Structure formats: structure tokens, C-alpha cells
N, C-alpha and C positions, 0 to 999 in steps of 0.2 A: 382483427384482420379478416375473419371469416364472415363478417356482417353482410347480409344480402347476397350471399353466394352459397352454393352447395359444394360438397366434396366433388372434385373433378372439374371445378369451374375456375381454377386459378391458372391464368396463363403467365408466361415469362415476364411480361411487362408489369403485371399486377404485383407479382412477387418482388421484382426489383424495386418498384416504387415503395411498397410497404417496408422493405428492408431499409431503404435509404432514409425514409422518414423516421424509423425506429432508431437507427444509428445517430441521426442528427438531433432528434428532439424527443426520443422516447422518455417516459417518466415513470419511475417507481413511486407510487403515491402513498407509501406508508408514512405514518406520523411518528415523530420522535422529538425528543427534547433532552434536557440535562439528566432526567431520571433514567436509570437503567441503560446508560450510554457510557462508553469508554473510548478514549482516543488511543490509537496505536501509531506510534512513530517508528516507521520501518527503516532501519539501516541507515540512519543519518550519521554515518561514521566519519572519523577523521580521514580515512582513506578515500572516501567519496566527496567530502565537502571542502577540505582544506585545499586552497588553490595550489595546484602543481605539486602536490605532495607525493602522489603515486600515479601510475598509468591509469588508475581508475577515477581520477578527479572528474567530477561532473559539474561543469559551470552552472547548469540550470538548477542543480541542487543547492549550490552556494547562494544563488540568487533568490531561491525560494525561502531561505532561512527567515527573513523578517516577517513574512506572513505566517510561517509556522510558529514563530515565537508568539505572535499575537494569539493564535488559536490555543497554544499550550498555556499561555498566561490566563486566558479566560477559563479554560477547563480547570486549572488549579483554583482559581478564585471561586468557582461554582461547585467545587467538590466532585468534578468529573474525573474518574481515574485516568491517569496518563501512564501508558505502558510502552516501553521501548523494546526494540529488537536489535540484535547485533550478531554478525558473523564472528565465529571464533574457530579456527582450524588448528588441529595438531600439526606440528612442524613437519611431520612426515606425510601429511595429507590422508591419514588412515580413516578420518571421519568425514571425508568428502563423499559425495555420491560415487558409486563404483564407475559409472560411465563418464565422470568428469574429465578424464584424460583425453576423451575424444571430442569434447565440446569446446568450440572456439572461445567462449567467454571465460572458461576456466583456465585457459592456458597460462595467463599471467599469475593466477593463484598458485599454480604449480611452479612456475618459474621463480616466483618470489616467496615460496613457502619458507616460513620461519622469519620473514621480514615484515609481512603485512597480515592483518587479521589475526594477530597473535594475542589480542586481548579485546574486551568489549569497549572499543574506543569511540563512544558517542561524541559527536562534535561538541566542543566546549561551549559554543554559542547557544546550544539548546540542551545542555547536559541535564540528566535526571537529578531530581532532588533526592536526598538520602533515603526516603522510604519508597521511592518509585522503583518499580520492578524493571529489570532488563532481562528479556528473554533471549537466551543464547540459542542460535539455530544453525544447522549444518548446511542448509540449502535455501532456495528462494522462499518457499512457503513457510510463514512463521508458525503455522499450526503443525507442520510435519515433524513428528518426533520431539515435540516440545510440550511444556505444561501450559501453554497459552489458553487452550480451550478450558482446561480445569480452572484456571484463575478467573476467567471471564464468567464461568458458571457460578463459581463461589461468590462472585460479586453481583450476581443476578443481572448481568448485562444482557440486553436484548439487541442493542444497536451498537455497531462499531464504526467509528470515524477513522479513515485511513489516510495518513500522509506519509511522505518519505521519498525514498529512492530505491530502485529504479521503477518508474511507473509500469513498464511492460515486463518486468521480471519479478522482483520480490514483492512489490506493492500489489501488482495485478494478481500474482499467485495467491497472496494472502487474502485478497478480496474474494477470489473465487472459492477458496476453502471456507471462508467465513459464511458465504452464501450457502454452500453445500451443508454446512453444519447448522444452519437454521437462523443465523443472525441477519438482521437488517444491516445493510452495508451502505455507508455514506462515504463517497470517494471524493477527495478534494481535487478539483481540476487545476488549481494553481498552487497547491501545496504538495503535489507529487511531481517528481521530476525525472527525466531520463536524458539520454545523450543525443538523441536526434528528434527534432520537432515532429517529423512525420510519424515516428513511432509513438510519441506522446499522443498525437491526435488519434491514431488508429486504436490505441489501447483504451483511451477515454470513450471512443465510440462503441467499442466492443462491450466494455463494462456497462455503459449506459443502456445498451440494448438487452444485455443478458444477466447482469449481476448486481447492479448498484444504482443508488440515487447519486447523481453527480451534482456537486455544489462547490461554489467558490468559497474561499476562506471567509469573506465577508458574510456570505449567506449562512455558513456554519455558525459563525459567532452570533449572528442575529437570532438564529433558531435556538441556540443554547441560552441566550439571555431572555428569550421571550417568556 
């Protein structure tokens, strides 16, 4: 961005143009493959994926399941670790973030406490195999107060592929923490889902510019098989 300019020589139009280009087509050029890579399947829970099961049903997550299944299948065939995450709240909500009672998205968690998120209910269509780990987490970020970082380091993982729901909450928060912790982050553009298309687009753009390499499921599969 600073090529052919000196400090103090960046006007509003230049900054806006550079930002727009980075959001739309920025590229993190790190190399990765099946070695030292793990797939993190974020919160693909019955509550989010099963049609009309709870107020949290996300149609886009349900629709993304076939592509996620393809990526999971390839990872298993190639020996790439597959790690799941899941919410699990105490029925009294004592393990929720302290400020949750003020946050709009948590209101139904509180209203239906003891009825939803009472067990690690990964959607049956992409359920973990017996030896695959399910990381229980209390909030959006799968690294916060969990053993995920420890597990990844024990597996000598350097690159994480992230898929799941919701793109702009749990998946995005996990991608940001992975980046901050020193992992290369590959974020699936069509295997992460959220409730509004405009929020999907905004989060993908933000992650592309600042945190991750953005790839489709087909591109991820091709890279793993290469």
C-alpha cells in the first residue's frame, strides 16, 4: 500500500481505494497442505442446523452441510484431524459471559435455558467419529477458556481450516483468535454460514483483509489432495 509514496502522502481517495481492493481481493499467500493442518467444525449443532427445531435455526447452515461433509470426508481420508466445537450451558446460565443478559443474541439462550444447548448436540448429518474431539465452549471464541490451543499444539498444527456457523460470530471469533495465536487460518467461504447474506459478505471481507486466506470448499479439497 505504501509503494511510491511517503508518509503523509496518503489522501482519502487512495486510502478508500486500497481498502476496497483488500476487502474484495486481498490474499494471504501462505502455503499449506494436509501436513500440520486441522479442520475445526464450529458449532454445527442440532439447535442451529435442524430445520425449525429452535429459534436459532439457520437455513444457510443446513444448506452448507453437503459441502462440509465433503471436506470432512476428505480430511478423514487423508489423516487431517477433525475437531468439533459445541456450546453447552448450565441450566442456570452461570457459565455464560457475565454481560450476556444485556446482549440481544443471548436473550433466547436465557429464555430457553435448560431446554437448548444442554448437551454437545453436533448435527447428526456430520457427527464426529468416536475418536474425534468435541471442544465444549462457553462463548463465541473456540479458544477462550478451552483446551483447543493445547490440542492443536500437541498435534503440531500450524494451519487451521474453519467451517461452521455462525460466520460473523463463533466462526469469525475463532478465526481471529487463531490468527492472534500464530496459526495460519483458512476460512471456507461456502462452508461457513450465518443468518443474513449481508453479514456473511461483510465478515468474509473483513477476514480476507485482516485474518485469513479465503477459500471455497472445492479449493480446500484440491489443496488437501495436492
